[in-house]
C-alpha positions in Angstrom: -13.4 4.0 30.3 -9.8 5.3 31.0 -8.6 5.9 34.5 -6.1 8.5 33.6 -4.4 10.3 30.7 -1.5 7.8 30.6 -3.9 4.9 29.9 -5.6 6.9 27.2 -2.4 7.8 25.5 -1.1 4.3 25.7 -4.4 3.0 24.1 -4.1 5.6 21.4 -0.5 4.7 20.7 -1.4 1.0 20.5 -4.3 1.6 18.1 -2.2 3.8 15.9 0.6 1.3 15.9 -1.8 -1.5 14.9 -3.1 0.6 12.0 0.4 1.3 10.8 1.2 -2.4 10.9 -2.0 -3.2 8.9 -1.1 -0.6 6.3 2.4 -2.0 6.0 1.1 -5.5 5.6 -1.3 -4.4 2.9 1.5 -2.6 1.0 3.7 -5.6 1.1 0.9 -7.8 -0.1 0.1 -5.4 -3.0 3.8 -5.3 -4.1 4.0 -9.1 -3.9 0.8 -9.6 -6.0 1.3 -6.8 -8.5 2.5 -7.7 -12.0 5.4 -6.0 -13.8 4.5 -3.5 -16.5 4.3 -5.0 -20.0 3.4 -8.5 -18.6 -0.4 -7.9 -18.6 -2.8 -9.0 -21.4 -2.7 -5.4 -22.7 1.1 -5.3 -22.6 1.7 -4.9 -26.3 -0.8 -2.0 -26.5 0.7 -0.3 -23.5 4.2 -0.6 -25.0 3.1 0.7 -28.4 1.4 3.6 -26.8 4.5 4.5 -24.9 6.7 4.5 -28.0 4.1 6.7 -29.8 4.2 9.2 -26.9 7.9 9.5 -27.1 7.8 10.6 -30.7 
């Protein structure tokens, strides 16, 4: 499959780099799609619970 160690290491590097790029893209997408706290349909309940926890 691999002729020498250099080809194996290069293949390993490319695979790892592709995985890192995919993770970064998924993180960017998750940040773009996520809603701000308090803007969900449970927003009022979440805010009320937070104020009760502070007391």
